C-alpha positions as a LaTeX table, in Angstrom:
\begin{tabular}{lrrr}
\hline
Residue & $x$ (\AA) & $y$ (\AA) & $z$ (\AA) \\
\hline
Met1 & $-28.20$ & 24.29 & $-54.80$ \\
Met2 & $-28.76$ & 26.02 & $-51.45$ \\
Cys3 & $-30.45$ & 22.85 & $-50.09$ \\
Leu4 & $-27.60$ & 20.70 & $-51.37$ \\
Lys5 & $-25.08$ & 22.91 & $-49.68$ \\
Asn6 & $-26.97$ & 22.69 & $-46.40$ \\
Tyr7 & $-27.02$ & 18.87 & $-46.55$ \\
Leu8 & $-23.31$ & 18.83 & $-47.22$ \\
Cys9 & $-22.54$ & 21.25 & $-44.40$ \\
Leu10 & $-24.57$ & 19.36 & $-41.78$ \\
Pro11 & $-22.34$ & 16.25 & $-41.61$ \\
Val12 & $-19.26$ & 18.44 & $-41.58$ \\
Ala13 & $-20.64$ & 20.46 & $-38.67$ \\
Leu14 & $-21.60$ & 17.29 & $-36.81$ \\
Leu15 & $-18.15$ & 15.80 & $-37.34$ \\
Ala16 & $-16.52$ & 18.98 & $-36.11$ \\
Ala17 & $-18.67$ & 18.98 & $-32.97$ \\
Leu18 & $-17.96$ & 15.30 & $-32.32$ \\
Phe19 & $-14.25$ & 15.84 & $-32.79$ \\
Ala20 & $-14.24$ & 18.79 & $-30.41$ \\
Gly21 & $-16.16$ & 16.75 & $-27.83$ \\
Ala22 & $-13.72$ & 13.87 & $-28.18$ \\
Cys23 & $-10.78$ & 16.21 & $-27.69$ \\
Gly24 & $-12.38$ & 17.58 & $-24.54$ \\
Ser25 & $-12.70$ & 14.09 & $-23.02$ \\
Val26 & $-9.10$ & 12.97 & $-23.52$ \\
Asp27 & $-7.41$ & 12.02 & $-20.24$ \\
Ile28 & $-4.51$ & 14.28 & $-19.36$ \\
Asp29 & $-1.49$ & 12.70 & $-17.76$ \\
Asp30 & 0.07 & 14.27 & $-14.66$ \\
Glu31 & 3.13 & 15.13 & $-16.71$ \\
Asp32 & 0.96 & 17.20 & $-19.07$ \\
Leu33 & $-0.44$ & 19.13 & $-16.14$ \\
Asp34 & 3.09 & 20.12 & $-15.20$ \\
Ala35 & 4.18 & 21.06 & $-18.72$ \\
Val36 & 4.50 & 24.65 & $-19.92$ \\
Asp37 & 3.18 & 25.22 & $-23.44$ \\
Gly38 & 5.12 & 28.42 & $-23.95$ \\
Thr39 & 2.05 & 30.60 & $-24.59$ \\
Glu40 & 1.94 & 32.14 & $-21.11$ \\
Ala41 & 4.05 & 35.15 & $-20.24$ \\
Pro42 & 6.85 & 34.20 & $-17.84$ \\
Ala43 & 6.07 & 35.10 & $-14.24$ \\
Val44 & 8.09 & 37.88 & $-12.69$ \\
Val45 & 10.39 & 36.49 & $-10.00$ \\
Thr46 & 10.20 & 38.33 & $-6.68$ \\
Arg47 & 13.55 & 39.78 & $-5.64$ \\
Val48 & 14.01 & 40.55 & $-1.94$ \\
Asp49 & 16.35 & 43.43 & $-1.17$ \\
Pro50 & 18.90 & 42.08 & 1.36 \\
Ala51 & 19.01 & 45.53 & 2.97 \\
Thr52 & 15.32 & 45.30 & 3.94 \\
Ala53 & 14.96 & 41.51 & 4.40 \\
Ala54 & 13.32 & 40.45 & 7.66 \\
Thr55 & 13.69 & 37.42 & 9.93 \\
Val56 & 11.38 & 35.38 & 12.13 \\
Asn57 & 12.75 & 32.89 & 14.63 \\
Gly58 & 11.74 & 31.06 & 17.77 \\
Lys59 & 11.33 & 27.67 & 19.43 \\
Val60 & 8.71 & 24.92 & 19.50 \\
Phe61 & 7.94 & 23.71 & 23.04 \\
Phe62 & 5.90 & 20.74 & 24.22 \\
Glu63 & 3.45 & 20.57 & 27.07 \\
Gly64 & 2.59 & 17.52 & 29.14 \\
Asp65 & 3.90 & 13.97 & 29.00 \\
Leu66 & 5.31 & 12.61 & 25.78 \\
Pro67 & 5.28 & 8.99 & 24.64 \\
Arg68 & 8.44 & 7.04 & 25.33 \\
Ala69 & 10.65 & 6.65 & 22.28 \\
Arg70 & 10.22 & 3.23 & 20.68 \\
Arg71 & 13.32 & 1.18 & 19.97 \\
Leu72 & 13.55 & 0.26 & 16.30 \\
Ala73 & 13.49 & $-3.52$ & 15.80 \\
Met74 & 16.27 & $-4.05$ & 13.28 \\
Asp75 & 17.24 & $-7.52$ & 14.56 \\
Ala76 & 15.42 & $-9.29$ & 11.74 \\
Glu77 & 17.68 & $-7.51$ & 9.22 \\
Pro78 & 21.33 & $-8.30$ & 10.12 \\
Ala79 & 22.59 & $-5.93$ & 7.42 \\
Cys80 & 20.87 & $-3.09$ & 9.28 \\
Ala81 & 21.46 & $-4.18$ & 12.87 \\
Gly82 & 25.17 & $-4.60$ & 12.18 \\
Leu83 & 25.48 & $-0.93$ & 11.25 \\
His84 & 24.79 & 0.19 & 14.83 \\
Thr85 & 26.64 & $-0.39$ & 18.09 \\
Glu86 & 23.93 & 1.32 & 20.17 \\
Pro87 & 20.13 & 0.95 & 20.16 \\
Val88 & 18.34 & 3.10 & 17.59 \\
Tyr89 & 15.06 & 4.79 & 18.51 \\
Ser90 & 12.11 & 6.13 & 16.58 \\
Glu91 & 12.27 & 9.82 & 15.59 \\
Val92 & 8.50 & 10.34 & 15.70 \\
Val93 & 8.77 & 12.42 & 18.90 \\
Val94 & 12.22 & 13.69 & 19.86 \\
Pro95 & 12.23 & 16.01 & 22.90 \\
Asn96 & 15.16 & 18.18 & 23.87 \\
Asp97 & 16.39 & 18.85 & 27.40 \\
Asn98 & 14.82 & 22.35 & 27.39 \\
Lys99 & 11.25 & 21.05 & 26.83 \\
Thr100 & 11.40 & 21.73 & 23.10 \\
Leu101 & 10.95 & 19.43 & 20.11 \\
Arg102 & 13.10 & 18.42 & 17.17 \\
His103 & 11.75 & 17.63 & 13.72 \\
Val104 & 9.01 & 20.25 & 13.58 \\
Phe105 & 8.44 & 21.80 & 10.15 \\
Val106 & 8.00 & 25.58 & 10.39 \\
Tyr107 & 6.97 & 27.58 & 7.33 \\
Val108 & 5.27 & 30.69 & 6.00 \\
Lys109 & 1.70 & 29.52 & 5.51 \\
Glu110 & 0.14 & 32.81 & 4.34 \\
Gly111 & 1.38 & 36.19 & 3.22 \\
Leu112 & 3.33 & 35.43 & 0.05 \\
Glu113 & 0.36 & 35.07 & $-2.31$ \\
Gly114 & 1.05 & 36.47 & $-5.78$ \\
Met115 & 4.83 & 36.27 & $-5.36$ \\
Lys116 & 7.04 & 33.89 & $-7.31$ \\
Phe117 & 10.48 & 32.82 & $-6.14$ \\
Glu118 & 13.33 & 31.35 & $-8.12$ \\
Thr119 & 13.60 & 27.56 & $-7.93$ \\
Pro120 & 16.97 & 26.39 & $-6.57$ \\
Thr121 & 19.09 & 24.31 & $-8.91$ \\
Glu122 & 21.11 & 22.92 & $-6.00$ \\
Pro123 & 19.50 & 19.61 & $-4.99$ \\
Ala124 & 18.30 & 18.81 & $-1.51$ \\
Val125 & 19.70 & 15.49 & $-0.28$ \\
Leu126 & 17.86 & 12.55 & 1.26 \\
Asp127 & 20.14 & 9.70 & 2.32 \\
Gln128 & 19.47 & 6.15 & 3.48 \\
Lys129 & 22.18 & 5.50 & 6.04 \\
Gly130 & 22.17 & 3.04 & 8.91 \\
Cys131 & 18.77 & 1.91 & 7.62 \\
Ile132 & 17.15 & 5.19 & 8.53 \\
Tyr133 & 16.34 & 8.24 & 6.43 \\
Leu134 & 18.58 & 11.25 & 6.88 \\
Pro135 & 17.23 & 13.80 & 7.49 \\
His136 & 14.02 & 12.70 & 9.13 \\
Met137 & 12.29 & 15.88 & 7.97 \\
Met138 & 13.22 & 18.32 & 5.22 \\
Gly139 & 11.81 & 21.07 & 3.05 \\
Val140 & 12.21 & 21.76 & $-0.67$ \\
Gln141 & 10.74 & 24.16 & $-3.17$ \\
Val142 & 8.37 & 23.10 & $-5.91$ \\
Asn143 & 10.41 & 21.48 & $-8.72$ \\
Gln144 & 13.67 & 21.69 & $-6.77$ \\
Pro145 & 15.74 & 18.55 & $-7.46$ \\
Val146 & 15.98 & 16.02 & $-4.64$ \\
Arg147 & 19.07 & 13.81 & $-4.70$ \\
Ile148 & 18.33 & 10.44 & $-3.08$ \\
Leu149 & 21.24 & 8.27 & $-1.93$ \\
Asn150 & 21.66 & 4.76 & $-0.61$ \\
Ser151 & 24.73 & 4.71 & 1.62 \\
Asp152 & 23.91 & 1.27 & 3.04 \\
Pro153 & 25.17 & $-2.21$ & 2.09 \\
Thr154 & 21.57 & $-3.42$ & 1.68 \\
Thr155 & 18.70 & $-2.75$ & $-0.72$ \\
His156 & 16.06 & $-0.17$ & 0.13 \\
Asn157 & 13.07 & 1.11 & $-1.74$ \\
Val158 & 12.00 & 4.74 & $-1.71$ \\
His159 & 8.24 & 5.16 & $-1.60$ \\
Pro160 & 6.74 & 8.65 & $-1.22$ \\
Thr161 & 2.98 & 8.58 & $-0.60$ \\
Pro162 & 1.78 & 12.09 & $-1.51$ \\
Arg163 & $-1.75$ & 13.43 & $-1.90$ \\
Asn164 & $-1.09$ & 16.15 & $-4.49$ \\
Asn165 & 1.97 & 14.78 & $-6.28$ \\
Arg166 & 2.60 & 11.57 & $-8.18$ \\
Glu167 & 3.20 & 8.48 & $-6.04$ \\
Trp168 & 6.18 & 6.32 & $-6.98$ \\
Asn169 & 8.06 & 3.40 & $-5.50$ \\
Glu170 & 11.57 & 2.56 & $-6.67$ \\
Ser171 & 14.19 & 0.13 & $-5.42$ \\
Met172 & 17.75 & 1.20 & $-4.62$ \\
Ala173 & 20.44 & $-1.48$ & $-4.36$ \\
Pro174 & 23.79 & $-0.80$ & $-2.68$ \\
Asn175 & 26.24 & 1.34 & $-4.65$ \\
Val176 & 23.71 & 2.44 & $-7.27$ \\
Pro177 & 23.87 & 6.01 & $-8.61$ \\
Pro178 & 21.71 & 8.57 & $-6.82$ \\
Lys179 & 18.14 & 9.11 & $-7.97$ \\
Met180 & 17.07 & 12.62 & $-8.92$ \\
Lys181 & 13.43 & 13.48 & $-8.30$ \\
Lys182 & 11.19 & 16.57 & $-8.24$ \\
Phe183 & 7.80 & 17.35 & $-6.75$ \\
Pro184 & 5.85 & 19.74 & $-9.02$ \\
Arg185 & 3.05 & 20.63 & $-6.59$ \\
Glu186 & 2.92 & 22.23 & $-3.16$ \\
Glu187 & 2.31 & 19.74 & $-0.34$ \\
Val188 & 2.84 & 19.79 & 3.43 \\
Met189 & 3.86 & 17.05 & 4.15 \\
Ile190 & 4.80 & 14.05 & 1.95 \\
Pro191 & 5.53 & 10.85 & 3.91 \\
Val192 & 8.38 & 8.73 & 2.54 \\
Lys193 & 8.70 & 5.09 & 3.57 \\
Cys194 & 10.70 & 1.98 & 2.75 \\
Asn195 & 8.56 & $-1.10$ & 2.16 \\
Val196 & 11.56 & $-3.36$ & 2.82 \\
His197 & 12.28 & $-1.85$ & 6.26 \\
Pro198 & 8.98 & $-0.65$ & 7.74 \\
Trp199 & 10.57 & 1.44 & 10.50 \\
Met200 & 12.14 & 3.78 & 7.93 \\
Lys201 & 10.15 & 6.98 & 7.53 \\
Ser202 & 10.83 & 10.54 & 6.47 \\
Tyr203 & 8.81 & 13.63 & 5.54 \\
Ile204 & 9.28 & 16.20 & 2.80 \\
Gly205 & 7.56 & 19.58 & 2.80 \\
Val206 & 7.12 & 21.06 & $-0.69$ \\
Leu207 & 6.52 & 24.81 & $-0.91$ \\
Pro208 & 6.45 & 27.42 & $-3.69$ \\
His209 & 8.88 & 29.60 & $-1.72$ \\
Pro210 & 12.10 & 29.18 & 0.30 \\
Phe211 & 10.76 & 30.33 & 3.66 \\
Phe212 & 10.76 & 27.25 & 5.87 \\
Ser213 & 12.83 & 25.63 & 8.59 \\
Val214 & 13.05 & 22.46 & 10.71 \\
Thr215 & 13.63 & 22.66 & 14.46 \\
Asp216 & 17.00 & 21.45 & 15.67 \\
Gly217 & 18.61 & 20.07 & 18.84 \\
Asp218 & 17.36 & 22.93 & 21.02 \\
Gly219 & 13.97 & 23.32 & 19.34 \\
Ser220 & 14.99 & 26.43 & 17.42 \\
Phe221 & 14.00 & 27.57 & 13.96 \\
Glu222 & 14.91 & 30.59 & 11.86 \\
Ile223 & 13.41 & 31.86 & 8.61 \\
Thr224 & 15.46 & 34.59 & 6.98 \\
Gly225 & 15.30 & 36.78 & 3.87 \\
Leu226 & 11.59 & 37.60 & 4.08 \\
Pro227 & 10.22 & 40.69 & 2.34 \\
Pro228 & 8.57 & 43.07 & 4.83 \\
Gly229 & 4.90 & 42.17 & 5.30 \\
Glu230 & 2.24 & 40.36 & 7.31 \\
Tyr231 & 2.55 & 36.60 & 7.60 \\
Thr232 & 0.98 & 33.55 & 9.14 \\
Ile233 & 3.68 & 31.17 & 10.36 \\
Gly234 & 2.56 & 27.54 & 10.54 \\
Ile235 & 4.08 & 24.41 & 12.04 \\
Trp236 & 3.61 & 20.69 & 11.37 \\
His237 & 4.53 & 17.73 & 13.54 \\
Glu238 & 3.84 & 14.13 & 12.61 \\
Phe239 & 2.44 & 13.15 & 16.03 \\
Leu240 & 1.57 & 16.20 & 18.16 \\
Lys241 & $-1.40$ & 17.88 & 16.49 \\
Glu242 & $-2.82$ & 20.05 & 19.29 \\
Gly243 & $-1.65$ & 23.36 & 20.72 \\
Val244 & $-0.52$ & 26.56 & 19.01 \\
Thr245 & 0.03 & 25.69 & 15.34 \\
Thr246 & $-0.02$ & 29.18 & 13.76 \\
His247 & 1.20 & 32.64 & 14.65 \\
Lys248 & 0.53 & 35.92 & 12.84 \\
Val249 & 3.47 & 38.28 & 12.62 \\
Thr250 & 4.08 & 41.65 & 10.97 \\
Leu251 & 7.66 & 42.30 & 9.88 \\
Ala252 & 8.97 & 45.74 & 9.02 \\
Ala253 & 12.03 & 46.28 & 6.84 \\
Ser254 & 15.12 & 44.63 & 8.35 \\
Glu255 & 13.13 & 43.60 & 11.42 \\
Ser256 & 13.67 & 40.41 & 13.37 \\
Lys257 & 10.89 & 38.98 & 15.54 \\
Ser258 & 10.71 & 35.92 & 17.74 \\
Val259 & 7.61 & 33.72 & 18.07 \\
Asp260 & 7.31 & 30.52 & 20.08 \\
Phe261 & 4.92 & 27.61 & 19.64 \\
Thr262 & 3.67 & 25.02 & 22.14 \\
Leu263 & 2.40 & 21.60 & 21.13 \\
Lys264 & 0.79 & 18.94 & 23.30 \\
Gln265 & $-0.38$ & 15.39 & 23.00 \\
Ala266 & $-4.00$ & 14.97 & 21.96 \\
Ser267 & $-6.19$ & 14.19 & 24.97 \\
\hline
\end{tabular}
């Protein structure tokens, strides 16, 4: 009887092993990677005391000669060209009169490890207006909704090309309802293009925290509400890759510090 039992148990054991191996080789979809199975304890959200919150601000300067802005060739698309009475230029490099740059993404690169911040429910907005993306550069938090509009009388398609998130490509005709999208993984930066109008380009920075900024018309940025601590502040520009791209800063409670960056064209 013992021998008989062993012969009966062997196939069962083999089947169990095969089944376990098969389960281990099943492909997991990206959506599954983002799902929460409910077995993990919820992470504790970091609350920053407004009375002790710190601020870092500054400007991003450029050094040397910059490429001349390229005029966007919209003539082949009358629906786009007719939306403008003045020439429209590329936003790849936009200098200000004070030798600073617009459209530079500035963010806390290091120093927030182990902290978790509440995801905003208010959507960030990316519009297609005048056959350009508005804004040219923006930041969102991981899983924050992004509301995508088409304010033009022509069809566009929205095509993010990420490395860490899922790529998608969807058409948007005039007067269609907004699209709501999310990016579940951190990524600096995600290019967004329109395959119909190749001059259209935008960038989205996706971070697990709300501490980021984009330089404005005088090259300024400001990141507020930081807990006191030591941080590495990083910057990203789509064209100028050389120069000072990080700064380390220590912020005491309620302290405000200014740091400036300088970028230059690659030699």
